[in-house]
TIVEXGU-414208 format. One record per residue: residue number from 0; x, y, z of N, C-alpha, C, O in turn. Coordinates in Angstrom, 3 decimals. Layout:
<pts>
<pt><num>NUM</num><n_X>X</n_X><n_Y>Y</n_Y><n_Z>Z</n_Z><ca_X>X</ca_X><ca_Y>Y</ca_Y><ca_Z>Z</ca_Z><c_X>X</c_X><c_Y>Y</c_Y><c_Z>Z</c_Z><o_X>X</o_X><o_Y>Y</o_Y><o_Z>Z</o_Z></pt>
...
</pts>
This chain:
<pts>
<pt><num>0</num><n_X>-15.451</n_X><n_Y>7.582</n_Y><n_Z>-16.403</n_Z><ca_X>-14.124</ca_X><ca_Y>8.127</ca_Y><ca_Z>-16.254</ca_Z><c_X>-14.203</c_X><c_Y>9.426</c_Y><c_Z>-15.459</c_Z><o_X>-15.185</o_X><o_Y>10.166</o_Y><o_Z>-15.520</o_Z></pt>
<pt><num>1</num><n_X>-13.142</n_X><n_Y>9.670</n_Y><n_Z>-14.722</n_Z><ca_X>-13.123</ca_X><ca_Y>10.899</ca_Y><ca_Z>-13.942</ca_Z><c_X>-11.794</c_X><c_Y>11.606</c_Y><c_Z>-14.170</c_Z><o_X>-10.761</o_X><o_Y>10.979</o_Y><o_Z>-14.403</o_Z></pt>
<pt><num>2</num><n_X>-11.855</n_X><n_Y>12.915</n_Y><n_Z>-14.097</n_Z><ca_X>-10.666</ca_X><ca_Y>13.745</ca_Y><ca_Z>-14.278</ca_Z><c_X>-10.145</c_X><c_Y>14.177</c_Y><c_Z>-12.915</c_Z><o_X>-10.916</o_X><o_Y>14.557</o_Y><o_Z>-12.034</o_Z></pt>
<pt><num>3</num><n_X>-8.831</n_X><n_Y>14.114</n_Y><n_Z>-12.754</n_Z><ca_X>-8.205</ca_X><ca_Y>14.524</ca_Y><ca_Z>-11.501</ca_Z><c_X>-7.051</c_X><c_Y>15.464</c_Y><c_Z>-11.804</c_Z><o_X>-6.206</o_X><o_Y>15.174</o_Y><o_Z>-12.650</o_Z></pt>
<pt><num>4</num><n_X>-7.025</n_X><n_Y>16.588</n_Y><n_Z>-11.108</n_Z><ca_X>-5.948</ca_X><ca_Y>17.563</ca_Y><ca_Z>-11.278</ca_Z><c_X>-4.796</c_X><c_Y>17.190</c_Y><c_Z>-10.356</c_Z><o_X>-4.988</o_X><o_Y>16.972</o_Y><o_Z>-9.159</o_Z></pt>
<pt><num>5</num><n_X>-3.604</n_X><n_Y>17.119</n_Y><n_Z>-10.922</n_Z><ca_X>-2.408</ca_X><ca_Y>16.784</ca_Y><ca_Z>-10.166</ca_Z><c_X>-1.803</c_X><c_Y>18.049</c_Y><c_Z>-9.552</c_Z><o_X>-2.140</o_X><o_Y>19.156</o_Y><o_Z>-9.971</o_Z></pt>
<pt><num>6</num><n_X>-0.928</n_X><n_Y>17.900</n_Y><n_Z>-8.582</n_Z><ca_X>-0.347</ca_X><ca_Y>19.069</ca_Y><ca_Z>-7.913</ca_Z><c_X>0.398</c_X><c_Y>20.029</c_Y><c_Z>-8.854</c_Z><o_X>0.503</o_X><o_Y>21.220</o_Y><o_Z>-8.560</o_Z></pt>
<pt><num>7</num><n_X>0.912</n_X><n_Y>19.525</n_Y><n_Z>-9.973</n_Z><ca_X>1.637</ca_X><ca_Y>20.401</ca_Y><ca_Z>-10.899</ca_Z><c_X>0.725</c_X><c_Y>21.035</c_Y><c_Z>-11.944</c_Z><o_X>1.199</o_X><o_Y>21.718</o_Y><o_Z>-12.851</o_Z></pt>
<pt><num>8</num><n_X>-0.583</n_X><n_Y>20.812</n_Y><n_Z>-11.819</n_Z><ca_X>-1.547</ca_X><ca_Y>21.430</ca_Y><ca_Z>-12.715</ca_Z><c_X>-2.006</c_X><c_Y>20.529</c_Y><c_Z>-13.852</c_Z><o_X>-3.006</o_X><o_Y>20.827</o_Y><o_Z>-14.505</o_Z></pt>
<pt><num>9</num><n_X>-1.301</n_X><n_Y>19.440</n_Y><n_Z>-14.098</n_Z><ca_X>-1.733</ca_X><ca_Y>18.536</ca_Y><ca_Z>-15.150</ca_Z><c_X>-3.003</c_X><c_Y>17.813</c_Y><c_Z>-14.711</c_Z><o_X>-3.312</o_X><o_Y>17.725</o_Y><o_Z>-13.523</o_Z></pt>
<pt><num>10</num><n_X>-3.727</n_X><n_Y>17.302</n_Y><n_Z>-15.701</n_Z><ca_X>-4.972</ca_X><ca_Y>16.583</ca_Y><ca_Z>-15.437</ca_Z><c_X>-4.835</c_X><c_Y>15.176</c_Y><c_Z>-15.985</c_Z><o_X>-4.369</o_X><o_Y>14.977</o_Y><o_Z>-17.107</o_Z></pt>
<pt><num>11</num><n_X>-5.250</n_X><n_Y>14.185</n_Y><n_Z>-15.174</n_Z><ca_X>-5.270</ca_X><ca_Y>12.816</ca_Y><ca_Z>-15.659</ca_Z><c_X>-6.702</c_X><c_Y>12.302</c_Y><c_Z>-15.642</c_Z><o_X>-7.533</o_X><o_Y>12.722</o_Y><o_Z>-14.837</o_Z></pt>
<pt><num>12</num><n_X>-6.954</n_X><n_Y>11.386</n_Y><n_Z>-16.550</n_Z><ca_X>-8.270</ca_X><ca_Y>10.776</ca_Y><ca_Z>-16.657</ca_Z><c_X>-8.151</c_X><c_Y>9.346</c_Y><c_Z>-16.149</c_Z><o_X>-7.318</o_X><o_Y>8.578</o_Y><o_Z>-16.630</o_Z></pt>
<pt><num>13</num><n_X>-8.977</n_X><n_Y>8.994</n_Y><n_Z>-15.188</n_Z><ca_X>-8.919</ca_X><ca_Y>7.668</ca_Y><ca_Z>-14.580</ca_Z><c_X>-10.206</c_X><c_Y>6.920</c_Y><c_Z>-14.897</c_Z><o_X>-11.309</o_X><o_Y>7.421</o_Y><o_Z>-14.680</o_Z></pt>
<pt><num>14</num><n_X>-10.035</n_X><n_Y>5.697</n_Y><n_Z>-15.421</n_Z><ca_X>-11.190</ca_X><ca_Y>4.870</ca_Y><ca_Z>-15.761</ca_Z><c_X>-11.934</c_X><c_Y>4.471</c_Y><c_Z>-14.490</c_Z><o_X>-11.327</o_X><o_Y>4.312</o_Y><o_Z>-13.430</o_Z></pt>
<pt><num>15</num><n_X>-13.223</n_X><n_Y>4.314</n_Y><n_Z>-14.599</n_Z><ca_X>-14.053</ca_X><ca_Y>3.906</ca_Y><ca_Z>-13.455</ca_Z><c_X>-13.912</c_X><c_Y>2.426</c_Y><c_Z>-13.125</c_Z><o_X>-14.179</o_X><o_Y>2.019</o_Y><o_Z>-11.994</o_Z></pt>
<pt><num>16</num><n_X>-13.501</n_X><n_Y>1.623</n_Y><n_Z>-14.087</n_Z><ca_X>-13.510</ca_X><ca_Y>0.177</ca_Y><ca_Z>-13.891</ca_Z><c_X>-12.116</c_X><c_Y>-0.401</c_Y><c_Z>-13.626</c_Z><o_X>-11.861</o_X><o_Y>-1.552</o_Y><o_Z>-13.979</o_Z></pt>
<pt><num>17</num><n_X>-11.217</n_X><n_Y>0.361</n_Y><n_Z>-13.020</n_Z><ca_X>-9.891</ca_X><ca_Y>-0.155</ca_Y><ca_Z>-12.700</ca_Z><c_X>-9.982</c_X><c_Y>-1.169</c_Y><c_Z>-11.566</c_Z><o_X>-10.780</o_X><o_Y>-1.019</o_Y><o_Z>-10.640</o_Z></pt>
<pt><num>18</num><n_X>-9.153</n_X><n_Y>-2.198</n_Y><n_Z>-11.655</n_Z><ca_X>-9.110</ca_X><ca_Y>-3.204</ca_Y><ca_Z>-10.606</ca_Z><c_X>-8.282</c_X><c_Y>-2.724</c_Y><c_Z>-9.430</c_Z><o_X>-7.641</o_X><o_Y>-1.676</o_Y><o_Z>-9.488</o_Z></pt>
<pt><num>19</num><n_X>-8.306</n_X><n_Y>-3.503</n_Y><n_Z>-8.369</n_Z><ca_X>-7.570</ca_X><ca_Y>-3.136</ca_Y><ca_Z>-7.155</ca_Z><c_X>-6.079</c_X><c_Y>-2.974</c_Y><c_Z>-7.414</c_Z><o_X>-5.465</o_X><o_Y>-2.010</o_Y><o_Z>-6.956</o_Z></pt>
<pt><num>20</num><n_X>-5.495</n_X><n_Y>-3.921</n_Y><n_Z>-8.151</n_Z><ca_X>-4.059</ca_X><ca_Y>-3.866</ca_Y><ca_Z>-8.411</ca_Z><c_X>-3.686</c_X><c_Y>-2.651</c_Y><c_Z>-9.258</c_Z><o_X>-2.636</o_X><o_Y>-2.044</o_Y><o_Z>-9.046</o_Z></pt>
<pt><num>21</num><n_X>-4.537</n_X><n_Y>-2.298</n_Y><n_Z>-10.208</n_Z><ca_X>-4.284</ca_X><ca_Y>-1.118</ca_Y><ca_Z>-11.043</ca_Z><c_X>-4.372</c_X><c_Y>0.162</c_Y><c_Z>-10.216</c_Z><o_X>-3.571</o_X><o_Y>1.077</o_Y><o_Z>-10.400</o_Z></pt>
<pt><num>22</num><n_X>-5.338</n_X><n_Y>0.228</n_Y><n_Z>-9.310</n_Z><ca_X>-5.460</ca_X><ca_Y>1.406</ca_Y><ca_Z>-8.446</ca_Z><c_X>-4.269</c_X><c_Y>1.522</c_Y><c_Z>-7.498</c_Z><o_X>-3.787</o_X><o_Y>2.624</o_Y><o_Z>-7.239</o_Z></pt>
<pt><num>23</num><n_X>-3.798</n_X><n_Y>0.398</n_Y><n_Z>-6.984</n_Z><ca_X>-2.626</ca_X><ca_Y>0.404</ca_Y><ca_Z>-6.112</ca_Z><c_X>-1.401</c_X><c_Y>0.871</c_Y><c_Z>-6.885</c_Z><o_X>-0.613</o_X><o_Y>1.670</o_Y><o_Z>-6.380</o_Z></pt>
<pt><num>24</num><n_X>-1.237</n_X><n_Y>0.374</n_Y><n_Z>-8.114</n_Z><ca_X>-0.105</ca_X><ca_Y>0.787</ca_Y><ca_Z>-8.953</ca_Z><c_X>-0.169</c_X><c_Y>2.285</c_Y><c_Z>-9.246</c_Z><o_X>0.855</o_X><o_Y>2.968</o_Y><o_Z>-9.222</o_Z></pt>
<pt><num>25</num><n_X>-1.362</n_X><n_Y>2.792</n_Y><n_Z>-9.521</n_Z><ca_X>-1.529</ca_X><ca_Y>4.225</ca_Y><ca_Z>-9.780</ca_Z><c_X>-1.177</c_X><c_Y>5.045</c_Y><c_Z>-8.546</c_Z><o_X>-0.465</o_X><o_Y>6.044</o_Y><o_Z>-8.642</o_Z></pt>
<pt><num>26</num><n_X>-1.672</n_X><n_Y>4.628</n_Y><n_Z>-7.395</n_Z><ca_X>-1.375</ca_X><ca_Y>5.343</ca_Y><ca_Z>-6.153</ca_Z><c_X>0.124</c_X><c_Y>5.348</c_Y><c_Z>-5.875</c_Z><o_X>0.684</o_X><o_Y>6.378</o_Y><o_Z>-5.498</o_Z></pt>
<pt><num>27</num><n_X>0.773</n_X><n_Y>4.206</n_Y><n_Z>-6.058</n_Z><ca_X>2.216</ca_X><ca_Y>4.133</ca_Y><ca_Z>-5.815</ca_Z><c_X>2.992</c_X><c_Y>4.991</c_Y><c_Z>-6.802</c_Z><o_X>3.987</o_X><o_Y>5.616</o_Y><o_Z>-6.433</o_Z></pt>
<pt><num>28</num><n_X>2.548</n_X><n_Y>5.028</n_Y><n_Z>-8.051</n_Z><ca_X>3.213</ca_X><ca_Y>5.862</ca_Y><ca_Z>-9.060</ca_Z><c_X>3.063</c_X><c_Y>7.346</c_Y><c_Z>-8.717</c_Z><o_X>4.023</o_X><o_Y>8.111</o_Y><o_Z>-8.807</o_Z></pt>
<pt><num>29</num><n_X>1.866</n_X><n_Y>7.738</n_Y><n_Z>-8.329</n_Z><ca_X>1.653</ca_X><ca_Y>9.142</ca_Y><ca_Z>-7.947</ca_Z><c_X>2.451</c_X><c_Y>9.497</c_Y><c_Z>-6.693</c_Z><o_X>2.919</o_X><o_Y>10.628</o_Y><o_Z>-6.558</o_Z></pt>
<pt><num>30</num><n_X>2.609</n_X><n_Y>8.553</n_Y><n_Z>-5.785</n_Z><ca_X>3.401</ca_X><ca_Y>8.793</ca_Y><ca_Z>-4.577</ca_Z><c_X>4.875</c_X><c_Y>9.001</c_Y><c_Z>-4.921</c_Z><o_X>5.563</o_X><o_Y>9.774</o_Y><o_Z>-4.255</o_Z></pt>
<pt><num>31</num><n_X>5.362</n_X><n_Y>8.318</n_Y><n_Z>-5.954</n_Z><ca_X>6.741</ca_X><ca_Y>8.530</ca_Y><ca_Z>-6.399</ca_Z><c_X>6.917</c_X><c_Y>9.897</c_Y><c_Z>-7.050</c_Z><o_X>7.914</o_X><o_Y>10.582</o_Y><o_Z>-6.821</o_Z></pt>
<pt><num>32</num><n_X>5.936</n_X><n_Y>10.287</n_Y><n_Z>-7.865</n_Z><ca_X>6.027</ca_X><ca_Y>11.566</ca_Y><ca_Z>-8.577</ca_Z><c_X>5.776</c_X><c_Y>12.764</c_Y><c_Z>-7.666</c_Z><o_X>6.414</o_X><o_Y>13.805</o_Y><o_Z>-7.826</o_Z></pt>
<pt><num>33</num><n_X>4.872</n_X><n_Y>12.631</n_Y><n_Z>-6.729</n_Z><ca_X>4.455</ca_X><ca_Y>13.730</ca_Y><ca_Z>-5.852</ca_Z><c_X>4.467</c_X><c_Y>13.269</c_Y><c_Z>-4.392</c_Z><o_X>3.406</o_X><o_Y>13.122</o_Y><o_Z>-3.785</o_Z></pt>
<pt><num>34</num><n_X>5.646</n_X><n_Y>13.041</n_Y><n_Z>-3.826</n_Z><ca_X>5.708</ca_X><ca_Y>12.482</ca_Y><ca_Z>-2.466</ca_Z><c_X>5.102</c_X><c_Y>13.374</c_Y><c_Z>-1.385</c_Z><o_X>4.704</o_X><o_Y>12.874</o_Y><o_Z>-0.332</o_Z></pt>
<pt><num>35</num><n_X>5.025</n_X><n_Y>14.654</n_Y><n_Z>-1.618</n_Z><ca_X>4.440</ca_X><ca_Y>15.550</ca_Y><ca_Z>-0.636</ca_Z><c_X>2.920</c_X><c_Y>15.560</c_Y><c_Z>-0.646</c_Z><o_X>2.294</o_X><o_Y>16.102</o_Y><o_Z>0.264</o_Z></pt>
<pt><num>36</num><n_X>2.322</n_X><n_Y>14.958</n_Y><n_Z>-1.677</n_Z><ca_X>0.870</ca_X><ca_Y>14.995</ca_Y><ca_Z>-1.824</ca_Z><c_X>0.215</c_X><c_Y>13.628</c_Y><c_Z>-1.713</c_Z><o_X>-0.918</o_X><o_Y>13.518</o_Y><o_Z>-1.244</o_Z></pt>
<pt><num>37</num><n_X>0.920</n_X><n_Y>12.581</n_Y><n_Z>-2.142</n_Z><ca_X>0.352</ca_X><ca_Y>11.241</ca_Y><ca_Z>-2.143</ca_Z><c_X>1.251</c_X><c_Y>10.311</c_Y><c_Z>-1.328</c_Z><o_X>2.465</o_X><o_Y>10.505</o_Y><o_Z>-1.262</o_Z></pt>
<pt><num>38</num><n_X>0.646</n_X><n_Y>9.311</n_Y><n_Z>-0.717</n_Z><ca_X>1.419</ca_X><ca_Y>8.322</ca_Y><ca_Z>0.022</ca_Z><c_X>1.268</c_X><c_Y>6.973</c_Y><c_Z>-0.680</c_Z><o_X>0.216</o_X><o_Y>6.686</o_Y><o_Z>-1.251</o_Z></pt>
<pt><num>39</num><n_X>2.302</n_X><n_Y>6.155</n_Y><n_Z>-0.641</n_Z><ca_X>2.197</ca_X><ca_Y>4.845</ca_Y><ca_Z>-1.279</ca_Z><c_X>1.228</c_X><c_Y>3.948</c_Y><c_Z>-0.525</c_Z><o_X>0.974</o_X><o_Y>4.134</o_Y><o_Z>0.665</o_Z></pt>
<pt><num>40</num><n_X>0.701</n_X><n_Y>2.983</n_Y><n_Z>-1.240</n_Z><ca_X>-0.216</ca_X><ca_Y>2.021</ca_Y><ca_Z>-0.640</ca_Z><c_X>0.562</c_X><c_Y>1.106</c_Y><c_Z>0.292</c_Z><o_X>1.599</o_X><o_Y>0.560</o_Y><o_Z>-0.085</o_Z></pt>
<pt><num>41</num><n_X>0.068</n_X><n_Y>0.944</n_Y><n_Z>1.492</n_Z><ca_X>0.672</ca_X><ca_Y>0.037</ca_Y><ca_Z>2.458</ca_Z><c_X>-0.403</c_X><c_Y>-0.960</c_Y><c_Z>2.862</c_Z><o_X>-1.447</o_X><o_Y>-0.593</o_Y><o_Z>3.401</o_Z></pt>
<pt><num>42</num><n_X>-0.122</n_X><n_Y>-2.233</n_Y><n_Z>2.589</n_Z><ca_X>-1.096</ca_X><ca_Y>-3.265</ca_Y><ca_Z>2.896</ca_Z><c_X>-1.228</c_X><c_Y>-3.420</c_Y><c_Z>4.406</c_Z><o_X>-0.231</o_X><o_Y>-3.440</o_Y><o_Z>5.128</o_Z></pt>
<pt><num>43</num><n_X>-2.453</n_X><n_Y>-3.528</n_Y><n_Z>4.867</n_Z><ca_X>-2.695</ca_X><ca_Y>-3.700</ca_Y><ca_Z>6.292</ca_Z><c_X>-2.254</c_X><c_Y>-5.092</c_Y><c_Z>6.715</c_Z><o_X>-2.500</o_X><o_Y>-6.075</o_Y><o_Z>6.016</o_Z></pt>
<pt><num>44</num><n_X>-1.611</n_X><n_Y>-5.162</n_Y><n_Z>7.846</n_Z><ca_X>-1.158</ca_X><ca_Y>-6.441</ca_Y><ca_Z>8.387</ca_Z><c_X>-2.267</c_X><c_Y>-7.024</c_Y><c_Z>9.255</c_Z><o_X>-2.887</o_X><o_Y>-6.325</o_Y><o_Z>10.057</o_Z></pt>
<pt><num>45</num><n_X>-2.497</n_X><n_Y>-8.301</n_Y><n_Z>9.079</n_Z><ca_X>-3.521</ca_X><ca_Y>-8.972</ca_Y><ca_Z>9.877</ca_Z><c_X>-3.045</c_X><c_Y>-9.032</c_Y><c_Z>11.326</c_Z><o_X>-1.998</o_X><o_Y>-9.611</o_Y><o_Z>11.614</o_Z></pt>
<pt><num>46</num><n_X>-3.794</n_X><n_Y>-8.452</n_Y><n_Z>12.212</n_Z><ca_X>-3.416</ca_X><ca_Y>-8.409</ca_Y><ca_Z>13.619</ca_Z><c_X>-4.478</c_X><c_Y>-9.138</c_Y><c_Z>14.438</c_Z><o_X>-5.399</o_X><o_Y>-8.534</o_Y><o_Z>14.987</o_Z></pt>
<pt><num>47</num><n_X>-4.318</n_X><n_Y>-10.419</n_Y><n_Z>14.496</n_Z><ca_X>-5.244</ca_X><ca_Y>-11.234</ca_Y><ca_Z>15.280</ca_Z><c_X>-4.461</c_X><c_Y>-11.966</c_Y><c_Z>16.352</c_Z><o_X>-3.230</o_X><o_Y>-11.961</o_Y><o_Z>16.349</o_Z></pt>
<pt><num>48</num><n_X>-5.159</n_X><n_Y>-12.577</n_Y><n_Z>17.241</n_Z><ca_X>-4.539</ca_X><ca_Y>-13.337</ca_Y><ca_Z>18.310</ca_Z><c_X>-3.713</c_X><c_Y>-14.481</c_Y><c_Z>17.729</c_Z><o_X>-2.592</o_X><o_Y>-14.729</o_Y><o_Z>18.174</o_Z></pt>
<pt><num>49</num><n_X>-4.266</n_X><n_Y>-15.180</n_Y><n_Z>16.733</n_Z><ca_X>-3.556</ca_X><ca_Y>-16.283</ca_Y><ca_Z>16.103</ca_Z><c_X>-2.288</c_X><c_Y>-15.789</c_Y><c_Z>15.409</c_Z><o_X>-1.243</o_X><o_Y>-16.437</o_Y><o_Z>15.479</o_Z></pt>
<pt><num>50</num><n_X>-2.380</n_X><n_Y>-14.662</n_Y><n_Z>14.752</n_Z><ca_X>-1.211</ca_X><ca_Y>-14.079</ca_Y><ca_Z>14.084</ca_Z><c_X>-0.128</c_X><c_Y>-13.732</c_Y><c_Z>15.110</c_Z><o_X>1.056</o_X><o_Y>-13.959</o_Y><o_Z>14.858</o_Z></pt>
<pt><num>51</num><n_X>-0.515</n_X><n_Y>-13.198</n_Y><n_Z>16.234</n_Z><ca_X>0.456</ca_X><ca_Y>-12.853</ca_Y><ca_Z>17.278</ca_Z><c_X>1.148</c_X><c_Y>-14.100</c_Y><c_Z>17.811</c_Z><o_X>2.344</o_X><o_Y>-14.068</o_Y><o_Z>18.100</o_Z></pt>
<pt><num>52</num><n_X>0.415</n_X><n_Y>-15.191</n_Y><n_Z>17.942</n_Z><ca_X>1.014</ca_X><ca_Y>-16.445</ca_Y><ca_Z>18.411</ca_Z><c_X>2.039</c_X><c_Y>-16.959</c_Y><c_Z>17.397</c_Z><o_X>3.115</o_X><o_Y>-17.424</o_Y><o_Z>17.773</o_Z></pt>
<pt><num>53</num><n_X>1.699</n_X><n_Y>-16.873</n_Y><n_Z>16.118</n_Z><ca_X>2.622</ca_X><ca_Y>-17.320</ca_Y><ca_Z>15.074</ca_Z><c_X>3.918</c_X><c_Y>-16.512</c_Y><c_Z>15.108</c_Z><o_X>5.004</o_X><o_Y>-17.079</o_Y><o_Z>14.981</o_Z></pt>
<pt><num>54</num><n_X>3.815</n_X><n_Y>-15.207</n_Y><n_Z>15.275</n_Z><ca_X>5.004</ca_X><ca_Y>-14.351</ca_Y><ca_Z>15.341</ca_Z><c_X>5.827</c_X><c_Y>-14.689</c_Y><c_Z>16.572</c_Z><o_X>7.052</o_X><o_Y>-14.786</o_Y><o_Z>16.491</o_Z></pt>
<pt><num>55</num><n_X>5.171</n_X><n_Y>-14.869</n_Y><n_Z>17.708</n_Z><ca_X>5.880</ca_X><ca_Y>-15.208</ca_Y><ca_Z>18.939</ca_Z><c_X>6.632</c_X><c_Y>-16.528</c_Y><c_Z>18.782</c_Z><o_X>7.795</o_X><o_Y>-16.630</o_Y><o_Z>19.174</o_Z></pt>
<pt><num>56</num><n_X>5.982</n_X><n_Y>-17.526</n_Y><n_Z>18.218</n_Z><ca_X>6.622</ca_X><ca_Y>-18.833</ca_Y><ca_Z>18.036</ca_Z><c_X>7.810</c_X><c_Y>-18.731</c_Y><c_Z>17.091</c_Z><o_X>8.849</o_X><o_Y>-19.352</o_Y><o_Z>17.315</o_Z></pt>
<pt><num>57</num><n_X>7.648</n_X><n_Y>-17.948</n_Y><n_Z>16.040</n_Z><ca_X>8.723</ca_X><ca_Y>-17.800</ca_Y><ca_Z>15.054</ca_Z><c_X>9.971</c_X><c_Y>-17.222</c_Y><c_Z>15.710</c_Z><o_X>11.067</o_X><o_Y>-17.756</o_Y><o_Z>15.542</o_Z></pt>
<pt><num>58</num><n_X>9.809</n_X><n_Y>-16.137</n_Y><n_Z>16.454</n_Z><ca_X>10.968</ca_X><ca_Y>-15.484</ca_Y><ca_Z>17.051</ca_Z><c_X>11.498</c_X><c_Y>-16.222</c_Y><c_Z>18.278</c_Z><o_X>12.694</o_X><o_Y>-16.163</o_Y><o_Z>18.561</o_Z></pt>
<pt><num>59</num><n_X>10.635</n_X><n_Y>-16.906</n_Y><n_Z>19.003</n_Z><ca_X>11.128</ca_X><ca_Y>-17.665</ca_Y><ca_Z>20.152</ca_Z><c_X>11.960</c_X><c_Y>-18.851</c_Y><c_Z>19.682</c_Z><o_X>12.940</o_X><o_Y>-19.202</o_Y><o_Z>20.338</o_Z></pt>
<pt><num>60</num><n_X>11.601</n_X><n_Y>-19.474</n_Y><n_Z>18.573</n_Z><ca_X>12.399</ca_X><ca_Y>-20.577</ca_Y><ca_Z>18.023</ca_Z><c_X>13.759</c_X><c_Y>-20.079</c_Y><c_Z>17.555</c_Z><o_X>14.761</o_X><o_Y>-20.776</o_Y><o_Z>17.711</o_Z></pt>
<pt><num>61</num><n_X>13.802</n_X><n_Y>-18.887</n_Y><n_Z>16.988</n_Z><ca_X>15.081</ca_X><ca_Y>-18.315</ca_Y><ca_Z>16.549</ca_Z><c_X>15.971</c_X><c_Y>-18.030</c_Y><c_Z>17.757</c_Z><o_X>17.176</o_X><o_Y>-18.277</o_Y><o_Z>17.711</o_Z></pt>
<pt><num>62</num><n_X>15.389</n_X><n_Y>-17.515</n_Y><n_Z>18.827</n_Z><ca_X>16.175</ca_X><ca_Y>-17.210</ca_Y><ca_Z>20.025</ca_Z><c_X>16.700</c_X><c_Y>-18.480</c_Y><c_Z>20.679</c_Z><o_X>17.831</o_X><o_Y>-18.514</o_Y><o_Z>21.163</o_Z></pt>
<pt><num>63</num><n_X>15.882</n_X><n_Y>-19.518</n_Y><n_Z>20.694</n_Z><ca_X>16.300</ca_X><ca_Y>-20.780</ca_Y><ca_Z>21.312</ca_Z><c_X>17.390</c_X><c_Y>-21.473</c_Y><c_Z>20.513</c_Z><o_X>18.191</o_X><o_Y>-22.219</o_Y><o_Z>21.076</o_Z></pt>
<pt><num>64</num><n_X>17.430</n_X><n_Y>-21.235</n_Y><n_Z>19.210</n_Z><ca_X>18.419</ca_X><ca_Y>-21.904</ca_Y><ca_Z>18.380</ca_Z><c_X>19.779</c_X><c_Y>-21.201</c_Y><c_Z>18.424</c_Z><o_X>20.743</o_X><o_Y>-21.699</o_Y><o_Z>17.843</o_Z></pt>
<pt><num>65</num><n_X>19.871</n_X><n_Y>-20.082</n_Y><n_Z>19.085</n_Z><ca_X>21.148</ca_X><ca_Y>-19.344</ca_Y><ca_Z>19.159</ca_Z><c_X>22.088</c_X><c_Y>-19.958</c_Y><c_Z>20.159</c_Z><o_X>23.200</o_X><o_Y>-19.464</o_Y><o_Z>20.345</o_Z></pt>
</pts>
């Protein structure tokens, strides 16, 4: 376990064995409480050539159907 001091002076104890989802929830909660100090978790978007083709096809089909 580790102790972390928050911007308002309080201390929280964080378990060492938290899972990814628990850590994301903690980060998002701290970002809500202290928006000037913490940022919410933003999942990285897969940016590959195949992904770009899928996006292009999706929006081109929408434009053609108008």
